All heavy atoms as TSV, in Angstrom:
chain	resi	resn	atom	element	x	y	z
A	1	ASN	N	N	11.076	-0.642	12.183
A	1	ASN	CA	C	11.894	-0.464	13.372
A	1	ASN	C	C	13.126	0.388	13.083
A	1	ASN	O	O	14.077	0.368	13.833
A	1	ASN	CB	C	12.251	-1.812	13.994
A	1	ASN	CG	C	13.153	-2.666	13.116
A	1	ASN	OD1	O	13.721	-2.201	12.135
A	1	ASN	ND2	N	13.288	-3.921	13.474
A	2	GLY	N	N	13.135	1.113	11.992
A	2	GLY	CA	C	14.244	1.977	11.635
A	2	GLY	C	C	15.208	1.372	10.639
A	2	GLY	O	O	15.966	2.069	9.994
A	3	LYS	N	N	15.210	0.056	10.510
A	3	LYS	CA	C	16.093	-0.625	9.574
A	3	LYS	C	C	15.349	-1.615	8.696
A	3	LYS	O	O	15.806	-1.967	7.631
A	3	LYS	CB	C	17.185	-1.372	10.338
A	3	LYS	CG	C	18.086	-0.463	11.131
A	3	LYS	CD	C	19.111	-1.247	11.882
A	3	LYS	CE	C	19.917	-0.294	12.753
A	3	LYS	NZ	N	20.889	-0.986	13.555
A	4	LYS	N	N	14.215	-2.068	9.177
A	4	LYS	CA	C	13.471	-3.113	8.487
A	4	LYS	C	C	11.977	-2.839	8.612
A	4	LYS	O	O	11.511	-2.382	9.648
A	4	LYS	CB	C	13.809	-4.462	9.126
A	4	LYS	CG	C	13.141	-5.631	8.489
A	4	LYS	CD	C	13.550	-6.922	9.176
A	4	LYS	CE	C	12.793	-8.085	8.577
A	4	LYS	NZ	N	13.093	-9.326	9.257
A	5	ILE	N	N	11.251	-3.127	7.554
A	5	ILE	CA	C	9.791	-3.005	7.612
A	5	ILE	C	C	9.267	-4.228	8.353
A	5	ILE	O	O	9.482	-5.359	7.935
A	5	ILE	CB	C	9.187	-2.927	6.202
A	5	ILE	CG1	C	9.718	-1.712	5.461
A	5	ILE	CG2	C	7.657	-2.894	6.278
A	5	ILE	CD1	C	9.314	-1.650	4.000
A	6	THR	N	N	8.609	-3.989	9.471
A	6	THR	CA	C	8.091	-5.094	10.272
A	6	THR	C	C	6.579	-5.242	10.163
A	6	THR	O	O	6.024	-6.237	10.606
A	6	THR	CB	C	8.478	-4.919	11.747
A	6	THR	OG1	O	7.976	-3.665	12.221
A	6	THR	CG2	C	9.995	-4.955	11.919
A	7	GLY	N	N	5.925	-4.248	9.566
A	7	GLY	CA	C	4.484	-4.328	9.378
A	7	GLY	C	C	4.000	-3.185	8.519
A	7	GLY	O	O	4.574	-2.098	8.564
A	8	VAL	N	N	2.978	-3.442	7.748
A	8	VAL	CA	C	2.381	-2.421	6.892
A	8	VAL	C	C	0.868	-2.534	7.040
A	8	VAL	O	O	0.305	-3.605	6.864
A	8	VAL	CB	C	2.760	-2.633	5.400
A	8	VAL	CG1	C	2.089	-1.592	4.527
A	8	VAL	CG2	C	4.253	-2.614	5.216
A	9	THR	N	N	0.239	-1.427	7.387
A	9	THR	CA	C	-1.224	-1.396	7.474
A	9	THR	C	C	-1.724	-0.094	6.874
A	9	THR	O	O	-1.003	0.901	6.843
A	9	THR	CB	C	-1.728	-1.494	8.929
A	9	THR	OG1	O	-1.168	-0.428	9.683
A	9	THR	CG2	C	-1.360	-2.822	9.559
A	10	ILE	N	N	-2.942	-0.100	6.432
A	10	ILE	CA	C	-3.590	1.078	5.879
A	10	ILE	C	C	-4.360	1.750	7.002
A	10	ILE	O	O	-5.197	1.115	7.650
A	10	ILE	CB	C	-4.574	0.685	4.747
A	10	ILE	CG1	C	-3.862	-0.068	3.641
A	10	ILE	CG2	C	-5.306	1.902	4.219
A	10	ILE	CD1	C	-2.879	0.741	2.858
A	11	GLY	N	N	-4.074	3.035	7.228
A	11	GLY	CA	C	-4.782	3.771	8.270
A	11	GLY	C	C	-6.239	4.004	7.906
A	11	GLY	O	O	-7.142	3.739	8.687
A	12	SER	N	N	-6.462	4.477	6.695
A	12	SER	CA	C	-7.825	4.699	6.214
A	12	SER	C	C	-7.794	4.835	4.698
A	12	SER	O	O	-6.789	5.210	4.114
A	12	SER	CB	C	-8.427	5.955	6.835
A	12	SER	OG	O	-7.732	7.105	6.408
A	13	ILE	N	N	-8.923	4.513	4.109
A	13	ILE	CA	C	-9.085	4.650	2.664
A	13	ILE	C	C	-10.404	5.371	2.426
A	13	ILE	O	O	-11.431	4.996	2.975
A	13	ILE	CB	C	-9.123	3.273	1.959
A	13	ILE	CG1	C	-7.806	2.541	2.147
A	13	ILE	CG2	C	-9.434	3.435	0.481
A	13	ILE	CD1	C	-7.791	1.146	1.563
A	14	SER	N	N	-10.365	6.396	1.614
A	14	SER	CA	C	-11.571	7.139	1.278
A	14	SER	C	C	-12.040	6.719	-0.111
A	14	SER	O	O	-11.415	7.051	-1.109
A	14	SER	CB	C	-11.305	8.639	1.304
A	14	SER	OG	O	-12.452	9.324	0.875
A	15	ASP	N	N	-13.124	5.983	-0.164
A	15	ASP	CA	C	-13.690	5.537	-1.432
A	15	ASP	C	C	-14.924	6.330	-1.816
A	15	ASP	O	O	-15.603	5.995	-2.781
A	15	ASP	CB	C	-14.056	4.054	-1.360
A	15	ASP	CG	C	-12.847	3.162	-1.271
A	15	ASP	OD1	O	-11.875	3.413	-1.994
A	15	ASP	OD2	O	-12.873	2.222	-0.472
A	16	SER	N	N	-15.253	7.325	-1.041
A	16	SER	CA	C	-16.438	8.157	-1.282
A	16	SER	C	C	-17.706	7.317	-1.404
A	16	SER	O	O	-18.624	7.670	-2.125
A	16	SER	CB	C	-16.247	9.016	-2.535
A	16	SER	OG	O	-15.112	9.829	-2.401
A	17	GLY	N	N	-17.729	6.173	-0.735
A	17	GLY	CA	C	-18.910	5.326	-0.748
A	17	GLY	C	C	-19.117	4.541	-2.023
A	17	GLY	O	O	-20.176	3.945	-2.221
A	18	ASN	N	N	-18.137	4.525	-2.900
A	18	ASN	CA	C	-18.253	3.802	-4.165
A	18	ASN	C	C	-18.036	2.306	-3.920
A	18	ASN	O	O	-16.938	1.882	-3.585
A	18	ASN	CB	C	-17.217	4.332	-5.158
A	18	ASN	CG	C	-17.325	3.687	-6.512
A	18	ASN	OD1	O	-17.598	2.500	-6.643
A	18	ASN	ND2	N	-17.084	4.479	-7.539
A	19	PRO	N	N	-19.070	1.487	-4.104
A	19	PRO	CA	C	-18.952	0.054	-3.832
A	19	PRO	C	C	-17.875	-0.645	-4.671
A	19	PRO	O	O	-17.189	-1.535	-4.187
A	19	PRO	CB	C	-20.332	-0.509	-4.160
A	19	PRO	CG	C	-21.252	0.648	-4.175
A	19	PRO	CD	C	-20.423	1.853	-4.507
A	20	ARG	N	N	-17.725	-0.240	-5.915
A	20	ARG	CA	C	-16.705	-0.873	-6.782
A	20	ARG	C	C	-15.302	-0.558	-6.264
A	20	ARG	O	O	-14.443	-1.444	-6.214
A	20	ARG	CB	C	-16.863	-0.389	-8.225
A	20	ARG	CG	C	-15.839	-0.974	-9.173
A	20	ARG	CD	C	-16.033	-2.481	-9.356
A	20	ARG	NE	N	-15.036	-2.968	-10.296
A	20	ARG	CZ	C	-14.343	-4.074	-10.145
A	20	ARG	NH1	N	-14.557	-4.850	-9.103
A	20	ARG	NH2	N	-13.463	-4.437	-11.033
A	21	SER	N	N	-15.069	0.689	-5.864
A	21	SER	CA	C	-13.772	1.067	-5.305
A	21	SER	C	C	-13.490	0.309	-4.016
A	21	SER	O	O	-12.366	-0.135	-3.780
A	21	SER	CB	C	-13.716	2.571	-5.038
A	21	SER	OG	O	-13.710	3.287	-6.245
A	22	GLN	N	N	-14.501	0.147	-3.190
A	22	GLN	CA	C	-14.334	-0.594	-1.941
A	22	GLN	C	C	-13.962	-2.047	-2.224
A	22	GLN	O	O	-13.092	-2.616	-1.559
A	22	GLN	CB	C	-15.618	-0.529	-1.113
A	22	GLN	CG	C	-15.879	0.848	-0.555
A	22	GLN	CD	C	-17.240	0.969	0.101
A	22	GLN	OE1	O	-18.082	0.074	0.014
A	22	GLN	NE2	N	-17.468	2.096	0.764
A	23	GLN	N	N	-14.589	-2.628	-3.223
A	23	GLN	CA	C	-14.298	-4.003	-3.605
A	23	GLN	C	C	-12.849	-4.137	-4.093
A	23	GLN	O	O	-12.139	-5.067	-3.719
A	23	GLN	CB	C	-15.278	-4.456	-4.686
A	23	GLN	CG	C	-15.108	-5.890	-5.112
A	23	GLN	CD	C	-16.083	-6.253	-6.230
A	23	GLN	OE1	O	-16.483	-5.409	-7.026
A	23	GLN	NE2	N	-16.455	-7.517	-6.285
A	24	ILE	N	N	-12.412	-3.212	-4.910
A	24	ILE	CA	C	-11.040	-3.229	-5.422
A	24	ILE	C	C	-10.051	-3.084	-4.271
A	24	ILE	O	O	-9.058	-3.816	-4.197
A	24	ILE	CB	C	-10.830	-2.113	-6.464
A	24	ILE	CG1	C	-11.609	-2.437	-7.738
A	24	ILE	CG2	C	-9.348	-1.915	-6.769
A	24	ILE	CD1	C	-11.708	-1.298	-8.730
A	25	ASP	N	N	-10.317	-2.159	-3.353
A	25	ASP	CA	C	-9.428	-1.950	-2.214
A	25	ASP	C	C	-9.354	-3.179	-1.308
A	25	ASP	O	O	-8.275	-3.552	-0.846
A	25	ASP	CB	C	-9.862	-0.737	-1.400
A	25	ASP	CG	C	-9.646	0.571	-2.139
A	25	ASP	OD1	O	-8.876	0.580	-3.129
A	25	ASP	OD2	O	-10.244	1.580	-1.738
A	26	GLN	N	N	-10.486	-3.805	-1.066
A	26	GLN	CA	C	-10.503	-5.000	-0.221
A	26	GLN	C	C	-9.700	-6.134	-0.842
A	26	GLN	O	O	-9.072	-6.915	-0.132
A	26	GLN	CB	C	-11.943	-5.455	0.043
A	26	GLN	CG	C	-12.682	-4.539	0.978
A	26	GLN	CD	C	-14.146	-4.916	1.120
A	26	GLN	OE1	O	-14.652	-5.798	0.434
A	26	GLN	NE2	N	-14.841	-4.233	2.012
A	27	TYR	N	N	-9.708	-6.218	-2.144
A	27	TYR	CA	C	-8.957	-7.248	-2.848
A	27	TYR	C	C	-7.468	-6.917	-2.900
A	27	TYR	O	O	-6.614	-7.760	-2.637
A	27	TYR	CB	C	-9.510	-7.406	-4.271
A	27	TYR	CG	C	-8.580	-8.126	-5.218
A	27	TYR	CD1	C	-8.416	-9.507	-5.133
A	27	TYR	CD2	C	-7.840	-7.431	-6.161
A	27	TYR	CE1	C	-7.545	-10.173	-5.986
A	27	TYR	CE2	C	-6.972	-8.088	-7.019
A	27	TYR	CZ	C	-6.830	-9.463	-6.920
A	27	TYR	OH	O	-5.960	-10.111	-7.755
A	28	SER	N	N	-7.143	-5.665	-3.236
A	28	SER	CA	C	-5.750	-5.307	-3.523
A	28	SER	C	C	-4.908	-4.967	-2.298
A	28	SER	O	O	-3.698	-5.210	-2.307
A	28	SER	CB	C	-5.706	-4.149	-4.510
A	28	SER	OG	O	-6.313	-2.988	-3.964
A	29	THR	N	N	-5.498	-4.418	-1.271
A	29	THR	CA	C	-4.720	-3.975	-0.115
A	29	THR	C	C	-3.901	-5.093	0.528
A	29	THR	O	O	-2.702	-4.904	0.768
A	29	THR	CB	C	-5.620	-3.282	0.918
A	29	THR	OG1	O	-6.225	-2.135	0.292
A	29	THR	CG2	C	-4.836	-2.820	2.124
A	30	PRO	N	N	-4.458	-6.255	0.800
A	30	PRO	CA	C	-3.628	-7.323	1.388
A	30	PRO	C	C	-2.462	-7.738	0.482
A	30	PRO	O	O	-1.366	-8.030	0.964
A	30	PRO	CB	C	-4.603	-8.489	1.581
A	30	PRO	CG	C	-5.949	-7.877	1.607
A	30	PRO	CD	C	-5.861	-6.660	0.716
A	31	ILE	N	N	-2.692	-7.715	-0.815
A	31	ILE	CA	C	-1.625	-8.070	-1.761
A	31	ILE	C	C	-0.515	-7.023	-1.703
A	31	ILE	O	O	0.669	-7.358	-1.651
A	31	ILE	CB	C	-2.184	-8.197	-3.189
A	31	ILE	CG1	C	-3.183	-9.348	-3.262
A	31	ILE	CG2	C	-1.057	-8.382	-4.205
A	31	ILE	CD1	C	-4.001	-9.396	-4.537
A	32	LEU	N	N	-0.887	-5.762	-1.693
A	32	LEU	CA	C	0.090	-4.680	-1.642
A	32	LEU	C	C	0.880	-4.711	-0.333
A	32	LEU	O	O	2.096	-4.492	-0.322
A	32	LEU	CB	C	-0.601	-3.327	-1.819
A	32	LEU	CG	C	-1.196	-3.090	-3.201
A	32	LEU	CD1	C	-2.155	-1.900	-3.178
A	32	LEU	CD2	C	-0.103	-2.885	-4.228
A	33	GLU	N	N	0.201	-4.998	0.761
A	33	GLU	CA	C	0.886	-5.101	2.053
A	33	GLU	C	C	1.917	-6.230	2.025
A	33	GLU	O	O	3.040	-6.064	2.500
A	33	GLU	CB	C	-0.126	-5.317	3.173
A	33	GLU	CG	C	-0.972	-4.089	3.440
A	33	GLU	CD	C	-2.119	-4.335	4.394
A	33	GLU	OE1	O	-2.445	-5.512	4.686
A	33	GLU	OE2	O	-2.707	-3.341	4.861
A	34	GLN	N	N	1.553	-7.376	1.459
A	34	GLN	CA	C	2.482	-8.505	1.356
A	34	GLN	C	C	3.665	-8.155	0.451
A	34	GLN	O	O	4.803	-8.517	0.757
A	34	GLN	CB	C	1.767	-9.745	0.826
A	34	GLN	CG	C	0.802	-10.349	1.810
A	34	GLN	CD	C	0.011	-11.501	1.216
A	34	GLN	OE1	O	0.039	-11.738	0.010
A	34	GLN	NE2	N	-0.720	-12.207	2.056
A	35	GLU	N	N	3.397	-7.469	-0.644
A	35	GLU	CA	C	4.460	-7.052	-1.563
A	35	GLU	C	C	5.471	-6.150	-0.849
A	35	GLU	O	O	6.678	-6.295	-1.026
A	35	GLU	CB	C	3.883	-6.313	-2.766
A	35	GLU	CG	C	3.157	-7.191	-3.747
A	35	GLU	CD	C	4.095	-7.950	-4.662
A	35	GLU	OE1	O	5.176	-7.440	-4.995
A	35	GLU	OE2	O	3.734	-9.063	-5.050
A	36	ALA	N	N	4.964	-5.210	-0.067
A	36	ALA	CA	C	5.840	-4.281	0.654
A	36	ALA	C	C	6.699	-5.019	1.670
A	36	ALA	O	O	7.896	-4.736	1.810
A	36	ALA	CB	C	5.011	-3.205	1.343
A	37	MET	N	N	6.126	-5.966	2.357
A	37	MET	CA	C	6.887	-6.744	3.339
A	37	MET	C	C	7.969	-7.566	2.646
A	37	MET	O	O	9.102	-7.626	3.118
A	37	MET	CB	C	5.957	-7.665	4.137
A	37	MET	CG	C	5.009	-6.923	5.062
A	37	MET	SD	S	5.841	-6.055	6.394
A	37	MET	CE	C	6.496	-7.425	7.301
A	38	ALA	N	N	7.636	-8.165	1.536
A	38	ALA	CA	C	8.599	-8.991	0.806
A	38	ALA	C	C	9.711	-8.144	0.190
A	38	ALA	O	O	10.881	-8.523	0.228
A	38	ALA	CB	C	7.891	-9.800	-0.276
A	39	ALA	N	N	9.365	-6.983	-0.338
A	39	ALA	CA	C	10.343	-6.123	-1.006
A	39	ALA	C	C	11.177	-5.319	-0.018
A	39	ALA	O	O	12.277	-4.886	-0.344
A	39	ALA	CB	C	9.636	-5.170	-1.964
A	40	GLN	N	N	10.634	-5.100	1.171
A	40	GLN	CA	C	11.285	-4.250	2.173
A	40	GLN	C	C	11.577	-2.859	1.612
A	40	GLN	O	O	12.575	-2.230	1.941
A	40	GLN	CB	C	12.569	-4.911	2.697
A	40	GLN	CG	C	12.329	-6.077	3.628
A	40	GLN	CD	C	11.667	-5.656	4.925
A	40	GLN	OE1	O	12.209	-4.853	5.676
A	40	GLN	NE2	N	10.481	-6.171	5.199
A	41	SER	N	N	10.679	-2.397	0.754
A	41	SER	CA	C	10.793	-1.056	0.174
A	41	SER	C	C	9.454	-0.693	-0.463
A	41	SER	O	O	8.515	-1.487	-0.444
A	41	SER	CB	C	11.892	-1.015	-0.876
A	41	SER	OG	O	11.493	-1.646	-2.061
A	42	SER	N	N	9.412	0.490	-1.049
A	42	SER	CA	C	8.193	0.904	-1.752
A	42	SER	C	C	8.244	0.516	-3.226
A	42	SER	O	O	7.329	0.827	-3.979
A	42	SER	CB	C	7.993	2.418	-1.617
A	42	SER	OG	O	9.083	3.113	-2.182
A	43	SER	N	N	9.288	-0.190	-3.625
A	43	SER	CA	C	9.410	-0.663	-5.013
A	43	SER	C	C	8.650	-1.971	-5.156
A	43	SER	O	O	9.221	-3.051	-5.068
A	43	SER	CB	C	10.881	-0.862	-5.382
A	43	SER	OG	O	11.562	0.348	-5.332
A	44	ILE	N	N	7.347	-1.843	-5.339
A	44	ILE	CA	C	6.473	-3.016	-5.400
A	44	ILE	C	C	5.702	-3.029	-6.712
A	44	ILE	O	O	5.577	-2.004	-7.383
A	44	ILE	CB	C	5.497	-3.051	-4.208
A	44	ILE	CG1	C	4.648	-1.774	-4.165
A	44	ILE	CG2	C	6.254	-3.245	-2.899
A	44	ILE	CD1	C	3.578	-1.772	-3.110
A	45	GLN	N	N	5.193	-4.187	-7.057
A	45	GLN	CA	C	4.386	-4.347	-8.260
A	45	GLN	C	C	2.967	-3.835	-8.009
A	45	GLN	O	O	2.426	-3.996	-6.920
A	45	GLN	CB	C	4.308	-5.831	-8.649
A	45	GLN	CG	C	5.622	-6.443	-9.046
A	45	GLN	CD	C	6.108	-5.894	-10.369
A	45	GLN	OE1	O	5.353	-5.724	-11.303
A	45	GLN	NE2	N	7.406	-5.609	-10.428
A	46	SER	N	N	2.379	-3.227	-9.017
A	46	SER	CA	C	0.980	-2.825	-8.938
A	46	SER	C	C	0.102	-4.051	-9.055
A	46	SER	O	O	0.471	-5.042	-9.675
A	46	SER	CB	C	0.640	-1.857	-10.078
A	46	SER	OG	O	1.340	-0.663	-9.948
A	47	VAL	N	N	-1.064	-3.970	-8.450
A	47	VAL	CA	C	-2.046	-5.046	-8.550
A	47	VAL	C	C	-2.888	-4.783	-9.792
A	47	VAL	O	O	-3.419	-3.681	-9.970
A	47	VAL	CB	C	-2.935	-5.117	-7.297
A	47	VAL	CG1	C	-4.031	-6.158	-7.451
A	47	VAL	CG2	C	-2.094	-5.407	-6.058
A	48	SER	N	N	-2.997	-5.773	-10.655
A	48	SER	CA	C	-3.780	-5.643	-11.877
A	48	SER	C	C	-5.222	-5.290	-11.546
A	48	SER	O	O	-5.846	-5.920	-10.691
A	48	SER	CB	C	-3.733	-6.965	-12.653
A	48	SER	OG	O	-4.481	-6.862	-13.835
A	49	GLY	N	N	-5.726	-4.260	-12.200
A	49	GLY	CA	C	-7.101	-3.829	-11.971
A	49	GLY	C	C	-7.243	-2.852	-10.820
A	49	GLY	O	O	-8.344	-2.412	-10.509
A	50	ALA	N	N	-6.130	-2.528	-10.164
A	50	ALA	CA	C	-6.175	-1.612	-9.025
A	50	ALA	C	C	-5.084	-0.551	-9.169
A	50	ALA	O	O	-4.299	-0.306	-8.260
A	50	ALA	CB	C	-6.004	-2.392	-7.730
A	51	SER	N	N	-5.062	0.079	-10.320
A	51	SER	CA	C	-4.004	1.049	-10.627
A	51	SER	C	C	-3.958	2.206	-9.641
A	51	SER	O	O	-2.886	2.561	-9.145
A	51	SER	CB	C	-4.192	1.610	-12.037
A	51	SER	OG	O	-4.141	0.581	-12.983
A	52	TYR	N	N	-5.103	2.818	-9.365
A	52	TYR	CA	C	-5.133	3.972	-8.470
A	52	TYR	C	C	-4.794	3.566	-7.039
A	52	TYR	O	O	-4.047	4.257	-6.352
A	52	TYR	CB	C	-6.498	4.672	-8.512
A	52	TYR	CG	C	-6.795	5.325	-9.834
A	52	TYR	CD1	C	-7.906	4.957	-10.579
A	52	TYR	CD2	C	-5.964	6.322	-10.352
A	52	TYR	CE1	C	-8.182	5.558	-11.796
A	52	TYR	CE2	C	-6.233	6.931	-11.564
A	52	TYR	CZ	C	-7.343	6.538	-12.280
A	52	TYR	OH	O	-7.606	7.136	-13.487
A	53	THR	N	N	-5.339	2.462	-6.591
A	53	THR	CA	C	-5.043	1.972	-5.240
A	53	THR	C	C	-3.568	1.641	-5.108
A	53	THR	O	O	-2.927	1.997	-4.123
A	53	THR	CB	C	-5.905	0.738	-4.912
A	53	THR	OG1	O	-7.282	1.090	-5.007
A	53	THR	CG2	C	-5.614	0.212	-3.515
A	54	SER	N	N	-3.019	0.974	-6.105
A	54	SER	CA	C	-1.606	0.600	-6.080
A	54	SER	C	C	-0.710	1.831	-6.048
A	54	SER	O	O	0.242	1.905	-5.263
A	54	SER	CB	C	-1.254	-0.263	-7.295
A	54	SER	OG	O	-1.953	-1.484	-7.276
A	55	ALA	N	N	-1.010	2.819	-6.881
A	55	ALA	CA	C	-0.201	4.029	-6.936
A	55	ALA	C	C	-0.281	4.806	-5.624
A	55	ALA	O	O	0.738	5.277	-5.108
A	55	ALA	CB	C	-0.642	4.907	-8.101
A	56	GLY	N	N	-1.466	4.914	-5.082
A	56	GLY	CA	C	-1.641	5.615	-3.806
A	56	GLY	C	C	-0.931	4.909	-2.672
A	56	GLY	O	O	-0.287	5.537	-1.828
A	57	PHE	N	N	-1.028	3.595	-2.650
A	57	PHE	CA	C	-0.357	2.800	-1.627
A	57	PHE	C	C	1.148	2.991	-1.725
A	57	PHE	O	O	1.826	3.232	-0.728
A	57	PHE	CB	C	-0.717	1.317	-1.798
A	57	PHE	CG	C	-0.089	0.412	-0.779
A	57	PHE	CD1	C	-0.750	0.103	0.397
A	57	PHE	CD2	C	1.167	-0.144	-0.994
A	57	PHE	CE1	C	-0.170	-0.732	1.338
A	57	PHE	CE2	C	1.749	-0.984	-0.070
A	57	PHE	CZ	C	1.078	-1.278	1.106
A	58	GLN	N	N	1.670	2.893	-2.936
A	58	GLN	CA	C	3.112	3.009	-3.145
A	58	GLN	C	C	3.612	4.397	-2.745
A	58	GLN	O	O	4.646	4.523	-2.084
A	58	GLN	CB	C	3.464	2.719	-4.594
A	58	GLN	CG	C	4.956	2.641	-4.841
A	58	GLN	CD	C	5.267	2.223	-6.271
A	58	GLN	OE1	O	4.436	2.344	-7.166
A	58	GLN	NE2	N	6.462	1.739	-6.479
A	59	MET	N	N	2.892	5.447	-3.122
A	59	MET	CA	C	3.297	6.809	-2.760
A	59	MET	C	C	3.246	7.017	-1.250
A	59	MET	O	O	4.155	7.623	-0.669
A	59	MET	CB	C	2.416	7.832	-3.476
A	59	MET	CG	C	2.718	7.930	-4.945
A	59	MET	SD	S	1.681	9.043	-5.953
A	59	MET	CE	C	0.900	10.115	-4.848
A	60	SER	N	N	2.214	6.520	-0.606
A	60	SER	CA	C	2.093	6.655	0.845
A	60	SER	C	C	3.199	5.895	1.564
A	60	SER	O	O	3.784	6.393	2.530
A	60	SER	CB	C	0.732	6.138	1.317
A	60	SER	OG	O	-0.296	6.934	0.808
A	61	LEU	N	N	3.483	4.699	1.077
A	61	LEU	CA	C	4.544	3.892	1.680
A	61	LEU	C	C	5.896	4.574	1.503
A	61	LEU	O	O	6.697	4.636	2.433
A	61	LEU	CB	C	4.552	2.492	1.074
A	61	LEU	CG	C	5.623	1.534	1.597
A	61	LEU	CD1	C	5.493	1.327	3.101
A	61	LEU	CD2	C	5.531	0.206	0.855
A	62	GLN	N	N	6.134	5.097	0.312
A	62	GLN	CA	C	7.398	5.782	0.040
A	62	GLN	C	C	7.570	6.977	0.983
A	62	GLN	O	O	8.647	7.183	1.548
A	62	GLN	CB	C	7.421	6.240	-1.410
A	62	GLN	CG	C	8.726	6.821	-1.849
A	62	GLN	CD	C	8.713	7.139	-3.343
A	62	GLN	OE1	O	7.656	7.413	-3.925
A	62	GLN	NE2	N	9.856	7.070	-3.970
A	63	TYR	N	N	6.527	7.739	1.184
A	63	TYR	CA	C	6.577	8.895	2.092
A	63	TYR	C	C	6.853	8.443	3.517
A	63	TYR	O	O	7.680	9.032	4.224
A	63	TYR	CB	C	5.277	9.684	2.011
A	63	TYR	CG	C	5.220	10.827	3.002
A	63	TYR	CD1	C	5.909	12.010	2.747
A	63	TYR	CD2	C	4.521	10.707	4.177
A	63	TYR	CE1	C	5.875	13.058	3.665
A	63	TYR	CE2	C	4.485	11.738	5.104
A	63	TYR	CZ	C	5.168	12.903	4.850
A	63	TYR	OH	O	5.135	13.930	5.754
A	64	ALA	N	N	6.126	7.410	3.968
A	64	ALA	CA	C	6.312	6.922	5.336
A	64	ALA	C	C	7.724	6.403	5.568
A	64	ALA	O	O	8.333	6.697	6.610
A	64	ALA	CB	C	5.289	5.822	5.644
A	65	LEU	N	N	8.257	5.665	4.617
A	65	LEU	CA	C	9.612	5.145	4.755
A	65	LEU	C	C	10.646	6.267	4.772
A	65	LEU	O	O	11.618	6.226	5.541
A	65	LEU	CB	C	9.918	4.146	3.651
A	65	LEU	CG	C	9.107	2.859	3.670
A	65	LEU	CD1	C	9.425	1.995	2.464
A	65	LEU	CD2	C	9.335	2.090	4.959
A	66	LYS	N	N	10.423	7.279	3.947
A	66	LYS	CA	C	11.332	8.420	3.914
A	66	LYS	C	C	11.302	9.149	5.247
A	66	LYS	O	O	12.340	9.530	5.796
A	66	LYS	CB	C	10.957	9.369	2.782
A	66	LYS	CG	C	11.879	10.541	2.631
A	66	LYS	CD	C	11.488	11.407	1.447
A	66	LYS	CE	C	12.450	12.583	1.323
A	66	LYS	NZ	N	12.093	13.429	0.185
A	67	LYS	N	N	10.109	9.320	5.792
A	67	LYS	CA	C	9.956	9.997	7.076
A	67	LYS	C	C	10.644	9.207	8.197
A	67	LYS	O	O	11.184	9.791	9.134
A	67	LYS	CB	C	8.478	10.179	7.374
A	67	LYS	CG	C	8.188	11.119	8.504
A	67	LYS	CD	C	6.721	11.453	8.579
A	67	LYS	CE	C	6.489	12.447	9.683
A	67	LYS	NZ	N	5.101	12.856	9.787
A	68	LEU	N	N	10.645	7.887	8.089
A	68	LEU	CA	C	11.295	7.030	9.084
A	68	LEU	C	C	12.791	6.867	8.838
A	68	LEU	O	O	13.494	6.286	9.645
A	68	LEU	CB	C	10.632	5.649	9.090
A	68	LEU	CG	C	9.213	5.606	9.608
A	68	LEU	CD1	C	8.589	4.240	9.344
A	68	LEU	CD2	C	9.167	5.938	11.099
A	69	GLY	N	N	13.262	7.339	7.693
A	69	GLY	CA	C	14.671	7.223	7.373
A	69	GLY	C	C	15.083	5.863	6.860
A	69	GLY	O	O	16.241	5.455	6.959
A	70	ILE	N	N	14.128	5.152	6.288
A	70	ILE	CA	C	14.411	3.810	5.744
A	70	ILE	C	C	14.601	3.907	4.243
A	70	ILE	O	O	13.843	4.494	3.554
A	70	ILE	CB	C	13.281	2.813	6.076
A	70	ILE	CG1	C	13.159	2.667	7.580
A	70	ILE	CG2	C	13.506	1.475	5.412
A	70	ILE	CD1	C	12.021	1.784	8.030
């Protein structure tokens, strides 16, 4: 809302049809969303075993927050 993160969702994830990547994303995305809400920033912990997903999520969140001026 311009001052506080009120919700975080993933618009889309491209796993190129890789079942293992899809499994990792399904596991890690809710954790990353909760971390972002709790931290109220993009300074969040990576999810163990989901390094690429965590890094991509964090970079995307950082960009979105910067664009919103948060």
